[in-house]
N, C-alpha and C positions, 0 to 999 in steps of 0.2 A: 745807533748801535744794533748789531745783527744779533740773532738767537743761535743757541747752540742746541744741537741734537745728539743725543746718546741713541746710537744703532747697533743692534745685535745681530750676529749672523746665526744662519740655519745649519743643518746638516751639510756635510760635503768638505768643510773647511778642517776638519778634526785631523790631529797627527799624533803620534807616540811621542810622549815628552812633553806635551803643551801643558803649561801652568807650572812646570817643576820649578823655575827660578822664582817665580812668584811665591810658590809655597814654601820654598827653603828660606826667603829671605824677608818677606813681609808677613808680620803675626795676622792680620786681619784676613790675608789670602790663605793661609793655613786654617784659621777658624772657619772660613766659608766652605774650604773644599772639605775638611772633616765633617762640617755638618751635613753637606751633600753625602758623606758616607753613611752618616747616622739616619738621615731622612729616607735614604734609598735601600739600606741593607747592603751596600755594595763597599768594597774598599777601593776608595777613588783614587789614592796615590798608586796602588797596582794597576787599575785599569787605564790611568792616565799616563805614568811614567815608565812602565814596562812594556816591550814590544807584546803584543797579544793579538790574537784572532778576534776578540770581541769588539774593539774600539770602532769598527766599521759595520757592526751590527746594530740596527735602528734601535732596538731596545738599550743598548749601553750608549751609543753615540750620543742621544739625546741629553741624558743626565750628565755625560761626560764634557760636552759643549757647554751645558747651563753651568756647570760648577766653575769652569775656568772663567767664563764671562761674568757671572757674579763676582767672583774673587777679584777679577780686576777693576770691576764697578767700584766695589767697596773701597779698594787701595785708592782710586781716582777720588773720589768723594773724600776720603781721608786728607788727601793732600790739597783740597779747595777748588777741585774741578767740579761744576755742577752743570746741570742742562736745564733747558726750558721746555724741552719736549723729548718725548722717547719713542722709538719704534723697534720692530725687530721682524726679520724675515722668518715666517713659519715658527719653528720652535723658538727663534729669538724673540718673538713676541713675549715669551714669559719672563726673559731678561728685562724688557722693556716696563713690564708690570712691576717688576721689583724695583726698577729705577724710579718708576712713578709712585711707589709706595702702596700701590693696590694690593699687592701680594707680598706676604713675608717670605724671607729666603727659605725657611723650613717647609713652607707649604708649597712654594714652587718647585722645590727638588721633589718632593713627594709626588706632586701632580705630574711632573715631567718623567718621572721613573714609570708612572702607570702609562701616561701617554705613549711612550716608546713602546711599552709591552703590547698595549691595545692595538697599535700601528702595525707591529711586527706579526702578532696574531691574526689580524684581519686581513693581511695581504692576500687577494685571491691569486689562483693560480693564473698563468697567462698575462700578467700586467706589465705594463712596461711605460719607460718615460724617453723623451728625445728631445734635445735642444735644437730649435730652429734659428739659424743664424742668417740675417740679411732678407728677413721678411717683414711685413707690417701686420699689426694686430687684427686689422679688419679682413686681411686676406686669410690669416691662419684661423681665424674664427669661422669664417665662411666655409672654408675647407674643412674644417672638423665637423661642421654641421651637415654637410653633404657626404661624409664618410659614414659607409655602412659599420656599425658596431660601436662601441662607446669609446669616444676620443674627445678631450675637451683640454682648455688652457689649464695648465698648473701654476705657470710663474709668469708673470709680466715684469722681467728682471731690469730690463733697460732698453733703449731704443737697439733695434737690431738683434735682441737676444730674448727669445721666448720660449718656455717650455712646455711641451704638450704631454699628455698622460691618459692612460686608459689601457684597453685590452690590446694585447701585442699587435696581433693583426691589423687592428684598427690604426693605431700609432704609425705601424709601417706603411700601409696604404696611404695614411694622410701624408707621412713624410714624403712618399714619391709623388703625391699630386702637388705638394708644395715645391719640390724641386722643379717640377714642370711649370709651376707658375712663378719661378724665378728667385726663389730661395737659394742663398749662396750655399748654405750646407745644412745636413740634417743630422745630428750626431747621437745617436743612441746613448743613453747615460747608464752608468753601472749602478743601478740602483736594486733594491730587493723588492719593490714593488710599485703600483700606479699610485703614487703619493699625490694629493691634492686633487682627487678624482672622487666622484659619486662611489666608484667601487669599494671605497673606504667607510662606508656609512655604519658599519658596526663598530668601528672604533670611535666614531663621534658619538654614538649611543653610550657606549661605555664611560666615555669622558664625561659625558653629561651627569652620569650617576656619581663619578668621583668629584665632579666639581660642587654637587647638592651640599656636601658638608664642609665645604671651604669658606673661610671667612674673608670677605674683601674689605679693603680700608680706604677711606677717603684717599682720592689723589692728590699728590702734592704738586704733580705736572701733568698735563694731557699726554696720552699716547694715540698712536694710530693703530688701526686694525687693517689687516691684510685683506680682510672681506670686502670692505668698502673702499680702502685706501684713503680714508679719511678719519679725523679726530674722534675718539671715543670721550665724551665729557661725562655721561651719566654712568653711575656704577653699575645699575641695575641691568645694563646691556652687556657687561663684559662675558658673562658665563655664556650665554646663548652664542657669542660672536666665537669664543675660544671651541664650543663645540661644533660651529659650523666651519671654521678655519679648517678643521682637519680634512675636510672633502670638498672645500671650495677653492677657486683659484687664488693666489697669492699676488696681490696687487702693490707689488714693491716700488715698481716705477712711479705709481700714483702716488704713494705715500710720501716719496722723496719729493715729488713736483709739489704737493699740498704743502709740505713744510717749507719749501723754498718761496713759494707763494706767500706763506705766512711770515717770511722775515728771517727764515734760519739760513745762516751763510757760513756756519761751521757744523761739519758732522764729525763726531768721534765713534769710529767702530770699535767696540768693546768685546773683544774675544779672539778666539784662534783665526788666523788667515787675514787676507786683504780683500776678499770677495766683494764686500759692499762697497768698499773704497773703489774699486774697479768699476762697479756699476755706476758709482757716482761721477766718475768722469766722464761716461758716456750719457749721462743724463744732462748734467749741467757742469762744464769745467770752471765757471767763475766762482764756484763755492770752494770752501778749503774743506779736504778731507784728511782726518787723522786716523790711525789705527793703534789699538793697544792690545798686543798679543804677549810681548815679553816683557821682562823687567826694564830693559834699556828704552822700550817704546814709553812705558809707564812714566819714567823719570822725565824723558823729552817732552811729553805731553802736558805733563804737570807743570814743568818748568815755563812752559809757554802759554798755557790757557789758565793756570790757577788764578783765583781771585785775590787781589791784592789787598 
């Protein structure tokens, strides 16, 4: 019998109204979103459910995404759906740590609120990101290394989709070189900074201080880190990896391939959107992918996957 993985999305999948039907219909979801309000000092219902300019600003996006993801996670678990392993893309790694039992919900919310602020404040002027479509990792890595200025891989999302990050001029130059080298398209991303770049070192250092006082708990299931694309089985490594993750490449494709190699054949994306489910189809179409964003999704997935 195959294994099940819970996977959690990162920034970019947020939308106004996310989590509203969960909040209004499921007590544990309301409890988690209210806890996120308490831990962050923000009104989550106001941020999540009302049209506003803050939802796409990093310092608010991160806590908003995590609040909805954890709410949906708890509702799934309450309905008898459990995972053998967890992973998350960038910010989503905090949802994975909650699923694994390593972080309490309150600590995860408080940490991610700080992480969002640190990343927003650390963003240097002149940073950019771009998605490279239809090229391979080796070519992209080589061209980044040959380009003047600071540019590197931010995300290994799936075959044919890799994101580069760094100084605006260097990202643009690398993009032109990649098109000449055969990339189908290079699309500038609408982001507020060069995330997962060494240019965010200050945010990494601030997060290290915030992590110092956080208590970690023994993991019930293993989780995978974006930094290596592999399992983390030793609790003592977690804080250092979270610190590094802010300015290191996100090895999402490698995380998924590692889980599949270990027998995972069912993936449940928990949180807003279907981004990771889309990546999954491009990584390996033979595995099953579900997503839990709305109440309707929750009921459908629970009916199909709940332990009898």
